[in-house]
PASEBA-1860 file (N, C-alpha, C; in nm, 3 decimals):
! residues 193
1> MKGRSWSA> 11.144/-2.344/-5.158/11.181/-2.207/-5.184/11.058/-2.122/-5.214 ~ 10.953/-2.148/-5.143/10.827/-2.079/-5.166/10.845/-1.930/-5.142 ~ 10.789/-1.850/-5.235/10.794/-1.707/-5.216/10.917/-1.641/-5.276 ~ 11.006/-1.719/-5.338/11.128/-1.665/-5.395/11.093/-1.587/-5.521 ~ 11.148/-1.466/-5.534/11.122/-1.382/-5.651/11.189/-1.442/-5.774 ~ 11.130/-1.414/-5.888/11.185/-1.461/-6.014/11.293/-1.365/-6.060 ~ 11.407/-1.420/-6.100/11.515/-1.336/-6.151/11.496/-1.317/-6.301 ~ 11.564/-1.217/-6.354/11.557/-1.190/-6.498/11.611/-1.311/-6.576
9> EEDRILTE> 11.713/-1.376/-6.523/11.772/-1.493/-6.590/11.672/-1.609/-6.594 ~ 11.600/-1.632/-6.484/11.498/-1.738/-6.483/11.388/-1.707/-6.583 ~ 11.344/-1.581/-6.587/11.242/-1.541/-6.684/11.292/-1.563/-6.826 ~ 11.417/-1.528/-6.852/11.474/-1.544/-6.986/11.476/-1.691/-7.027 ~ 11.524/-1.777/-6.936/11.533/-1.921/-6.966/11.393/-1.976/-6.993 ~ 11.298/-1.944/-6.906/11.162/-1.995/-6.923/11.103/-1.947/-7.055 ~ 11.119/-1.820/-7.086/11.064/-1.764/-7.211/11.126/-1.833/-7.332 ~ 11.257/-1.844/-7.334/11.324/-1.907/-7.449/11.279/-2.051/-7.469
17> EVLASVRQ> 11.273/-2.125/-7.360/11.237/-2.267/-7.369/11.091/-2.285/-7.414 ~ 11.002/-2.205/-7.360/10.861/-2.219/-7.397/10.840/-2.179/-7.542 ~ 10.900/-2.068/-7.584/10.885/-2.025/-7.724/10.942/-2.131/-7.819 ~ 11.056/-2.190/-7.780/11.114/-2.295/-7.864/11.020/-2.416/-7.872 ~ 10.960/-2.452/-7.759/10.870/-2.568/-7.760/10.744/-2.539/-7.842 ~ 10.696/-2.414/-7.838/10.579/-2.378/-7.918/10.614/-2.386/-8.066 ~ 10.730/-2.334/-8.103/10.773/-2.340/-8.244/10.781/-2.485/-8.294 ~ 10.825/-2.574/-8.205/10.845/-2.713/-8.246/10.720/-2.798/-8.225
25> GQSQLETF> 10.616/-2.738/-8.169/10.492/-2.812/-8.148/10.500/-2.909/-8.032 ~ 10.586/-2.881/-7.936/10.601/-2.968/-7.819/10.506/-2.924/-7.708 ~ 10.491/-3.011/-7.610/10.401/-2.984/-7.497/10.462/-2.879/-7.404 ~ 10.382/-2.780/-7.370/10.430/-2.679/-7.276/10.446/-2.737/-7.136 ~ 10.361/-2.834/-7.101/10.373/-2.896/-6.968/10.509/-2.962/-6.951 ~ 10.552/-3.034/-7.055/10.684/-3.097/-7.049/10.793/-2.991/-7.040 ~ 10.773/-2.882/-7.111/10.871/-2.773/-7.106/10.877/-2.713/-6.966 ~ 10.762/-2.694/-6.903/10.760/-2.639/-6.768/10.834/-2.732/-6.672
33> ERVGRRIG> 10.814/-2.862/-6.689/10.883/-2.958/-6.602/11.035/-2.952/-6.625 ~ 11.075/-2.949/-6.753/11.218/-2.945/-6.785/11.283/-2.817/-6.731 ~ 11.218/-2.704/-6.754/11.273/-2.576/-6.707/11.272/-2.572/-6.554 ~ 11.166/-2.624/-6.495/11.158/-2.626/-6.348/11.276/-2.700/-6.287 ~ 11.309/-2.816/-6.343/11.425/-2.891/-6.292/11.553/-2.809/-6.311 ~ 11.563/-2.741/-6.422/11.684/-2.665/-6.455/11.705/-2.546/-6.361 ~ 11.597/-2.477/-6.325/11.612/-2.356/-6.243/11.571/-2.376/-6.098 ~ 11.532/-2.499/-6.064/11.500/-2.528/-5.924/11.362/-2.479/-5.881
41> RTAGACGF> 11.265/-2.492/-5.971/11.128/-2.452/-5.939/11.034/-2.566/-5.981 ~ 10.910/-2.559/-5.934/10.814/-2.663/-5.973/10.760/-2.632/-6.112 ~ 10.708/-2.737/-6.177/10.646/-2.719/-6.308/10.526/-2.625/-6.296 ~ 10.452/-2.637/-6.187/10.337/-2.549/-6.165/10.377/-2.403/-6.154 ~ 10.487/-2.378/-6.083/10.534/-2.240/-6.069/10.577/-2.185/-6.205 ~ 10.644/-2.268/-6.283/10.686/-2.225/-6.417/10.564/-2.196/-6.505 ~ 10.465/-2.285/-6.500/10.345/-2.266/-6.580/10.270/-2.141/-6.539 ~ 10.261/-2.119/-6.409/10.191/-2.000/-6.361/10.266/-1.874/-6.404
49> RWNAVLRK> 10.398/-1.875/-6.389/10.478/-1.757/-6.427/10.462/-1.728/-6.576 ~ 10.466/-1.834/-6.658/10.452/-1.815/-6.802/10.316/-1.757/-6.836 ~ 10.211/-1.821/-6.786/10.075/-1.781/-6.823/10.031/-1.649/-6.761 ~ 10.077/-1.622/-6.639/10.030/-1.502/-6.570/10.113/-1.378/-6.602 ~ 10.241/-1.397/-6.637/10.328/-1.281/-6.654/10.397/-1.278/-6.790 ~ 10.475/-1.381/-6.817/10.565/-1.377/-6.933/10.492/-1.384/-7.066 ~ 10.388/-1.465/-7.074/10.317/-1.477/-7.202/10.256/-1.342/-7.241 ~ 10.204/-1.270/-7.144/10.149/-1.138/-7.173/10.259/-1.042/-7.217
57> REMRAFQK> 10.372/-1.052/-7.150/10.484/-0.964/-7.183/10.543/-0.997/-7.320 ~ 10.541/-1.125/-7.354/10.602/-1.172/-7.479/10.495/-1.214/-7.579 ~ 10.383/-1.145/-7.581/10.271/-1.185/-7.666/10.310/-1.191/-7.813 ~ 10.384/-1.093/-7.862/10.423/-1.095/-8.003/10.512/-1.214/-8.035 ~ 10.610/-1.237/-7.949/10.701/-1.350/-7.971/10.623/-1.481/-7.963 ~ 10.525/-1.489/-7.872/10.443/-1.608/-7.858/10.360/-1.632/-7.985 ~ 10.295/-1.526/-8.034/10.216/-1.537/-8.156/10.305/-1.575/-8.274 ~ 10.424/-1.517/-8.279/10.517/-1.548/-8.387/10.559/-1.695/-8.382
65> AKHERVTK> 10.587/-1.745/-8.262/10.626/-1.885/-8.245/10.512/-1.978/-8.289 ~ 10.390/-1.944/-8.253/10.275/-2.026/-8.296/10.261/-2.022/-8.448 ~ 10.282/-1.904/-8.506/10.275/-1.890/-8.652/10.383/-1.976/-8.718 ~ 10.504/-1.972/-8.663/10.613/-2.054/-8.718/10.579/-2.203/-8.710 ~ 10.517/-2.243/-8.598/10.479/-2.384/-8.583/10.378/-2.424/-8.690 ~ 10.278/-2.340/-8.709/10.175/-2.368/-8.810/10.239/-2.375/-8.948 ~ 10.326/-2.279/-8.975/10.393/-2.276/-9.106/10.474/-2.403/-9.128 ~ 10.549/-2.444/-9.026/10.630/-2.567/-9.037/10.540/-2.689/-9.059
73> QLQRNRSS> 10.430/-2.694/-8.986/10.340/-2.809/-9.001/10.279/-2.810/-9.141 ~ 10.242/-2.693/-9.189/10.185/-2.686/-9.325/10.290/-2.726/-9.428 ~ 10.412/-2.681/-9.409/10.518/-2.719/-9.503/10.544/-2.868/-9.498 ~ 10.545/-2.925/-9.378/10.564/-3.069/-9.366/10.451/-3.144/-9.432 ~ 10.331/-3.094/-9.410/10.215/-3.160/-9.471/10.222/-3.152/-9.623 ~ 10.262/-3.038/-9.675/10.273/-3.024/-9.820/10.383/-3.112/-9.876 ~ 10.497/-3.109/-9.805/10.610/-3.185/-9.857/10.587/-3.335/-9.847 ~ 10.512/-3.376/-9.749/10.487/-3.519/-9.735/10.368/-3.564/-9.819
81> GDSLKGVI> 10.311/-3.471/-9.890/10.202/-3.508/-9.978/10.070/-3.524/-9.907 ~ 10.058/-3.468/-9.785/9.930/-3.478/-9.713/9.823/-3.400/-9.788 ~ 9.708/-3.447/-9.770/9.594/-3.384/-9.836/9.540/-3.271/-9.749 ~ 9.439/-3.210/-9.794/9.372/-3.103/-9.721/9.318/-3.155/-9.588 ~ 9.283/-3.283/-9.585/9.235/-3.342/-9.461/9.342/-3.337/-9.353 ~ 9.467/-3.359/-9.390/9.578/-3.353/-9.295/9.595/-3.212/-9.239 ~ 9.581/-3.114/-9.326/9.592/-2.975/-9.282/9.478/-2.943/-9.186 ~ 9.358/-2.986/-9.220/9.243/-2.962/-9.134/9.263/-3.030/-9.000
89> RSLRQMDQ> 9.315/-3.152/-9.004/9.341/-3.226/-8.880/9.442/-3.149/-8.794 ~ 9.548/-3.098/-8.857/9.650/-3.021/-8.784/9.589/-2.895/-8.724 ~ 9.506/-2.827/-8.802/9.443/-2.706/-8.751/9.350/-2.737/-8.634 ~ 9.280/-2.848/-8.641/9.192/-2.888/-8.531/9.274/-2.920/-8.405 ~ 9.388/-2.985/-8.427/9.475/-3.016/-8.313/9.527/-2.887/-8.249 ~ 9.565/-2.794/-8.334/9.613/-2.665/-8.282/9.501/-2.592/-8.208 ~ 9.381/-2.599/-8.266/9.268/-2.534/-8.201/9.241/-2.599/-8.066 ~ 9.248/-2.731/-8.061/9.228/-2.803/-7.935/9.335/-2.765/-7.834
97> AYREDQQK> 9.460/-2.759/-7.879/9.570/-2.720/-7.789/9.548/-2.578/-7.737 ~ 9.501/-2.489/-7.825/9.474/-2.352/-7.784/9.365/-2.348/-7.676 ~ 9.258/-2.425/-7.698/9.148/-2.428/-7.600/9.195/-2.484/-7.466 ~ 9.280/-2.587/-7.472/9.333/-2.643/-7.348/9.420/-2.540/-7.276 ~ 9.502/-2.470/-7.353/9.585/-2.366/-7.292/9.498/-2.257/-7.230 ~ 9.392/-2.221/-7.299/9.302/-2.117/-7.248/9.234/-2.164/-7.119 ~ 9.194/-2.291/-7.114/9.133/-2.345/-6.992/9.233/-2.343/-6.877 ~ 9.357/-2.381/-6.906/9.460/-2.379/-6.802/9.483/-2.237/-6.753
105> LDQMERLR> 9.487/-2.144/-6.846/9.506/-2.003/-6.809/9.391/-1.955/-6.721 ~ 9.268/-1.989/-6.759/9.152/-1.951/-6.679/9.158/-2.012/-6.539 ~ 9.199/-2.138/-6.535/9.211/-2.207/-6.406/9.317/-2.139/-6.320 ~ 9.430/-2.105/-6.379/9.536/-2.039/-6.303/9.492/-1.899/-6.258 ~ 9.416/-1.832/-6.340/9.365/-1.700/-6.303/9.270/-1.711/-6.185 ~ 9.183/-1.812/-6.186/9.093/-1.834/-6.072/9.174/-1.864/-5.945 ~ 9.277/-1.947/-5.960/9.363/-1.981/-5.847/9.433/-1.855/-5.792 ~ 9.479/-1.772/-5.883/9.547/-1.648/-5.841/9.450/-1.558/-5.763
113> RERERKLR> 9.327/-1.542/-5.816/9.228/-1.458/-5.747/9.194/-1.516/-5.610 ~ 9.182/-1.648/-5.602/9.152/-1.714/-5.474/9.265/-1.690/-5.374 ~ 9.387/-1.703/-5.421/9.502/-1.682/-5.331/9.512/-1.536/-5.287 ~ 9.480/-1.445/-5.376/9.479/-1.303/-5.338/9.373/-1.277/-5.232 ~ 9.256/-1.340/-5.247/9.150/-1.326/-5.148/9.195/-1.382/-5.013 ~ 9.258/-1.500/-5.017/9.307/-1.560/-4.893/9.412/-1.471/-4.828 ~ 9.498/-1.413/-4.911/9.601/-1.323/-4.858/9.537/-1.202/-4.791 ~ 9.436/-1.143/-4.855/9.366/-1.030/-4.794/9.303/-1.071/-4.661
121> DLKEKHNL> 9.238/-1.188/-4.659/9.176/-1.237/-4.536/9.279/-1.256/-4.426 ~ 9.392/-1.314/-4.463/9.498/-1.336/-4.364/9.556/-1.204/-4.313 ~ 9.569/-1.106/-4.402/9.618/-0.975/-4.358/9.521/-0.911/-4.261 ~ 9.391/-0.922/-4.291/9.290/-0.867/-4.199/9.297/-0.937/-4.064 ~ 9.307/-1.069/-4.068/9.316/-1.146/-3.943/9.442/-1.108/-3.866 ~ 9.552/-1.090/-3.939/9.678/-1.050/-3.877/9.661/-0.915/-3.806 ~ 9.597/-0.821/-3.874/9.577/-0.688/-3.814/9.488/-0.696/-3.689 ~ 9.383/-0.780/-3.695/9.297/-0.797/-3.577/9.376/-0.857/-3.461
129> LKDEWESF> 9.453/-0.961/-3.491/9.533/-1.024/-3.385/9.638/-0.928/-3.331 ~ 9.693/-0.847/-3.418/9.792/-0.748/-3.376/9.728/-0.646/-3.281 ~ 9.606/-0.601/-3.315/9.535/-0.508/-3.228/9.501/-0.573/-3.094 ~ 9.455/-0.699/-3.099/9.425/-0.770/-2.975/9.550/-0.786/-2.888 ~ 9.660/-0.818/-2.953/9.787/-0.835/-2.880/9.828/-0.703/-2.815 ~ 9.812/-0.593/-2.887/9.847/-0.462/-2.833/9.758/-0.428/-2.714 ~ 9.628/-0.458/-2.726/9.537/-0.435/-2.613/9.577/-0.520/-2.493 ~ 9.611/-0.645/-2.520/9.656/-0.734/-2.412/9.781/-0.679/-2.345
137> RNFQDEIK> 9.876/-0.632/-2.426/10.001/-0.577/-2.370/9.972/-0.454/-2.285 ~ 9.883/-0.367/-2.332/9.847/-0.249/-2.254/9.780/-0.289/-2.122 ~ 9.689/-0.388/-2.129/9.623/-0.437/-2.009/9.725/-0.497/-1.913 ~ 9.818/-0.574/-1.968/9.923/-0.636/-1.887/10.008/-0.529/-1.819 ~ 10.044/-0.424/-1.891/10.123/-0.315/-1.833/10.045/-0.245/-1.722 ~ 9.914/-0.226/-1.744/9.831/-0.161/-1.642/9.824/-0.247/-1.516 ~ 9.808/-0.378/-1.534/9.805/-0.470/-1.419/9.938/-0.464/-1.344 ~ 10.049/-0.463/-1.417/10.181/-0.455/-1.352/10.193/-0.327/-1.271
145> DRYASLVK> 10.147/-0.215/-1.329/10.154/-0.087/-1.258/10.068/-0.091/-1.132 ~ 9.948/-0.147/-1.144/9.860/-0.155/-1.027/9.920/-0.246/-0.920 ~ 9.980/-0.354/-0.962/10.043/-0.447/-0.867/10.158/-0.379/-0.796 ~ 10.239/-0.306/-0.872/10.352/-0.235/-0.811/10.301/-0.131/-0.710 ~ 10.193/-0.061/-0.745/10.135/0.039/-0.653/10.083/-0.029/-0.527 ~ 10.018/-0.145/-0.544/9.964/-0.218/-0.430/10.077/-0.266/-0.339 ~ 10.184/-0.318/-0.398/10.297/-0.365/-0.317/10.357/-0.248/-0.240 ~ 10.371/-0.134/-0.305/10.426/-0.016/-0.240/10.337/0.028/-0.124
153> LLEQARDK> 10.205/0.026/-0.147/10.110/0.063/-0.043/10.119/-0.033/0.075 ~ 10.131/-0.163/0.045/10.144/-0.262/0.153/10.272/-0.242/0.231 ~ 10.380/-0.209/0.164/10.508/-0.183/0.233/10.495/-0.061/0.323 ~ 10.427/0.043/0.274/10.408/0.163/0.356/10.323/0.130/0.479 ~ 10.219/0.049/0.459/10.133/0.010/0.572/10.213/-0.072/0.673 ~ 10.298/-0.163/0.625/10.381/-0.246/0.713/10.477/-0.158/0.792 ~ 10.539/-0.061/0.722/10.632/0.030/0.789/10.559/0.112/0.895 ~ 10.438/0.160/0.862/10.358/0.238/0.957/10.322/0.154/1.078
161> QREMEKEE> 10.285/0.025/1.053/10.250/-0.063/1.164/10.371/-0.086/1.253 ~ 10.487/-0.109/1.198/10.609/-0.128/1.278/10.638/-0.003/1.360 ~ 10.619/0.112/1.296/10.645/0.238/1.365/10.550/0.254/1.484 ~ 10.421/0.218/1.461/10.323/0.230/1.569/10.354/0.130/1.681 ~ 10.394/0.008/1.643/10.429/-0.092/1.744/10.549/-0.047/1.825 ~ 10.643/0.016/1.759/10.763/0.065/1.828/10.726/0.176/1.925 ~ 10.637/0.267/1.882/10.592/0.375/1.972/10.518/0.319/2.091 ~ 10.431/0.218/2.067/10.357/0.156/2.178/10.454/0.090/2.276
169> EEEREEAV> 10.554/0.026/2.222/10.654/-0.041/2.306/10.728/0.063/2.390 ~ 10.763/0.174/2.326/10.833/0.281/2.401/10.743/0.339/2.508 ~ 10.615/0.358/2.477/10.521/0.411/2.575/10.506/0.316/2.692 ~ 10.500/0.185/2.665/10.490/0.086/2.773/10.615/0.089/2.861 ~ 10.728/0.098/2.796/10.852/0.101/2.874/10.857/0.227/2.960 ~ 10.810/0.340/2.907/10.806/0.464/2.985/10.710/0.450/3.101 ~ 10.594/0.389/3.071/10.494/0.372/3.176/10.549/0.283/3.287 ~ 10.614/0.175/3.248/10.671/0.084/3.347/10.782/0.156/3.422
177> SSVGKGAD> 10.859/0.230/3.352/10.970/0.302/3.411/10.918/0.411/3.506 ~ 10.811/0.480/3.465/10.757/0.587/3.551/10.687/0.527/3.673 ~ 10.624/0.415/3.662/10.561/0.348/3.776/10.670/0.306/3.873 ~ 10.780/0.254/3.820/10.892/0.213/3.905/10.953/0.333/3.973 ~ 10.967/0.445/3.910/11.023/0.567/3.968/10.928/0.622/4.074 ~ 10.799/0.615/4.044/10.700/0.664/4.140/10.704/0.583/4.268 ~ 10.723/0.455/4.258/10.729/0.369/4.377/10.855/0.400/4.454 ~ 10.965/0.428/4.389/11.090/0.464/4.455/11.073/0.596/4.528
185> VDTNRQAE> 11.000/0.687/4.466/10.979/0.820/4.530/10.898/0.801/4.654 ~ 10.793/0.718/4.651/10.709/0.694/4.769/10.790/0.626/4.879 ~ 10.876/0.534/4.843/10.959/0.465/4.941/11.055/0.564/5.003 ~ 11.110/0.650/4.926/11.203/0.751/4.979/11.129/0.847/5.069 ~ 11.008/0.883/5.043/10.931/0.975/5.127/10.900/0.909/5.260 ~ 10.866/0.784/5.255/10.832/0.714/5.380/10.956/0.700/5.466 ~ 11.068/0.681/5.400/11.192/0.664/5.477/11.231/0.796/5.540 ~ 11.203/0.906/5.482/11.240/1.038/5.534/11.148/1.077/5.650
193> S> 11.029/1.032/5.650/10.940/1.073/5.753/10.950/0.991/5.874
END
């Protein structure tokens, strides 16, 4: 289903699921896979849609979900009696996750720019081929017109030749006929004398 537009319902489902996974500290990749199966898209398409469009649109909700996750982790750490080292470890993990997300976003942005460049190149190539095709069609039409004119000229020449042959034939028949009449006239003159 390549090239299919995203519906508002698909955007809503993806946004809700990703925000929920962020709040719970779950992997976004797993969420993309789960949502992709649910809405009939690839995990990559879901990830790209989230990072390129929805995350920017839902930045406040995203920040709030991350804040809720941190708050929950801190509360868990406090309630479980974790020391400051546990909090630092959690913060480092969150920082690492953030850096990984940023790298993925950068990678997807590079991919998007590359695909836009390829699309521009293909459009240019399409326009060149379209122009070449139009030139070819015009040339083809000109050749057809010239061929039709040539055929017409040949038919006229053939008709003229037939007409000339017919006139020559008539002239020969007249000549033969007049020679025959002349001989009859001479015979009649000799008979009279």
